[in-house]
C-alpha positions in Angstrom: 11.8 12.9 -1.2 9.1 11.5 -3.5 7.3 13.9 -5.8 3.8 13.2 -6.9 1.3 15.1 -9.0 -2.0 14.4 -10.4 -5.0 16.3 -11.6 -7.7 14.5 -9.7 -11.4 14.9 -10.3 -14.3 13.3 -8.6 -15.2 11.3 -11.6 -11.6 9.8 -12.1 -11.4 6.1 -11.7 -10.3 5.0 -8.3 -6.7 3.8 -7.7 -8.0 0.4 -6.7 -11.0 -1.6 -5.6 -10.7 -4.5 -3.2 -14.1 -6.2 -2.9 -16.5 -3.5 -2.0 -13.8 -1.1 -0.7 -12.5 1.6 -3.0 -9.2 3.4 -2.6 -9.5 6.8 -4.3 -6.6 8.4 -6.1 -6.7 11.2 -3.6 -6.4 8.7 -0.7 -3.5 7.0 -2.3 -1.7 10.3 -3.0 -2.3 11.5 0.5 -0.7 8.4 1.8 2.3 8.7 -0.5 2.7 12.3 0.8 2.7 11.0 4.4 5.7 8.8 3.5 7.5 11.4 1.4 7.2 14.1 4.0 8.5 11.9 6.9 12.2 11.5 6.4 12.5 9.8 9.8 11.2 6.5 8.5 13.4 3.8 6.9 10.7 3.4 4.2 10.8 7.0 3.2 14.6 6.7 2.8 14.1 3.6 0.7 11.2 4.8 -1.5 13.5 6.2 -4.2 15.6 3.0 -4.2 13.1 0.2 -4.3 13.8 -2.2 -7.1 12.6 -5.5 -8.5 14.9 -8.6 -8.3 15.8 -7.8 -11.9 17.0 -4.3 -10.8 14.2 -2.2 -12.3 13.0 0.7 -10.2 9.6 0.3 -8.5 7.4 3.4 -8.4 6.9 4.3 -4.7 3.2 5.0 -5.4 2.8 1.4 -6.6 4.7 0.1 -3.6 2.4 2.0 -1.2 -0.7 0.9 -3.2 0.3 -2.8 -3.0 0.7 -2.4 0.8 -2.7 -0.8 1.1 -4.3 -3.6 -1.0 -2.8 -6.2 1.4 -4.0 -4.3 4.4 -7.5 -4.1 3.0 -7.6 -7.9 2.3 -6.4 -8.7 5.8 -8.8 -6.1 7.3 -11.7 -7.8 5.6 -10.7 -11.2 7.0 -10.2 -9.6 10.4 -13.8 -8.4 10.3 -15.1 -11.7 9.0 -13.3 -13.6 11.7 -14.8 -11.3 14.4 -11.3 -10.5 15.8 -10.6 -7.5 18.0 -7.6 -5.3 18.6 -6.1 -4.9 22.0 -3.4 -2.8 23.5 -0.8 -5.6 23.4 -1.4 -6.3 19.7 -1.2 -2.6 18.9 2.0 -2.3 20.8 3.4 -5.4 19.0 2.5 -3.9 15.6 3.9 -0.5 16.5 7.2 -2.0 17.7 7.4 -4.2 14.6 6.9 -1.2 12.3 8.6 1.7 14.1 11.0 -0.2 16.4 11.7 1.3 19.8 13.4 4.3 21.3 14.0 7.9 20.0 14.1 6.9 16.3 10.7 5.2 16.6 9.2 8.2 18.4 10.7 10.6 15.7 9.3 8.4 12.9 5.8 8.3 14.5 5.9 12.0 15.1 6.8 12.7 11.4 3.3 11.6 10.3 0.2 13.8 10.4 -2.1 13.4 13.4 -3.8 10.0 13.3 -2.0 8.5 10.3 0.6 6.5 12.3 -2.2 5.1 14.5 -4.3 4.1 11.4 -1.3 2.4 9.8 -0.4 0.5 13.0 -4.0 -0.6 13.3 -3.9 -1.9 9.7 -0.7 -3.8 10.5 -2.2 -5.1 13.7 -5.2 -6.5 11.9 -2.9 -8.4 9.6 -0.9 -9.8 12.5 -4.1 -10.8 14.3 -5.4 -12.6 11.2 -2.1 -14.3 10.6 -2.0 -15.4 14.2 -5.5 -16.7 14.0 -5.1 -18.6 10.7 -1.5 -19.6 10.9 1.2 -18.8 8.3 0.0 -21.1 5.5 -3.7 -20.4 5.7 -3.0 -16.6 6.0 -1.0 -16.7 2.8 -3.8 -18.6 1.1 -6.4 -16.1 2.4 -4.4 -13.2 1.0 -4.0 -14.9 -2.4 -7.8 -15.6 -2.5 -8.6 -12.0 -1.5 -6.2 -10.8 -4.2 -8.5 -12.3 -6.8 -11.1 -9.6 -6.1 -8.8 -6.6 -6.7 -8.9 -4.1 -9.6 -6.2 -1.6 -10.1 -6.5 1.5 -12.2 -4.5 1.2 -15.4 -2.9 4.5 -14.4 -0.8 2.5 -11.9 -0.5 -0.8 -13.8 -2.1 -4.2 -13.9 -2.9 -6.3 -10.9 -1.3 -9.8 -10.9 -3.4 -11.7 -8.4 -1.1 -14.8 -8.5 1.8 -12.7 -7.1 -0.2 -10.0 -5.3 1.8 -7.4 -7.3 1.0 -4.4 -9.5 2.8 -4.7 -12.8 3.7 -1.2 -13.7 2.4 0.2 -17.0 4.8 0.2 -19.9 4.8 4.0 -20.1 4.1 6.3 -23.1 3.9 4.7 -26.4 4.2 6.2 -29.9 0.8 7.1 -31.4 0.1 5.1 -34.6 1.7 6.8 -37.6 3.3 9.5 -35.4 6.4 10.4 -33.5 4.3 11.8 -30.7 3.9 9.9 -27.4 0.5 9.3 -25.7 -0.2 8.2 -22.2 -2.4 5.1 -21.9 
């Protein structure tokens, strides 16, 4: 299980901005809670064990925020291209994400009402854009969309060249003190 806590106020900087879309810290933490509370998904089981190629742990909050940013970039392209979702595409995205059979049904049921559908719709938009543009142009579109992303320093720094959030270094000693301060 993933534990998250944050004192959130309305005036706190958003978790991220992608173009004109804002992802609030509350939205992000709600999404993290969806995954943490659903032990039927493979992702929930992996959240505590996600690492970089060098073996460093990746904060699950950062992993989920990276996914959300990619979904937003693809969603904007979906709208710009005038694409539409259909039942076949939604079924493909659902099967891709949840698989099939009882395990898939249990994973879907483990999310709050509507969350699984919204997630599948986001994934389906990405599949539709990738199908429309082709693999290479889709990758280029995601990279270009990544240039218009800002991430709160609370979560790290956005690296647009790799579509990655580089985690913050953590608390540092205050100048002339043994005390640590959060940046």
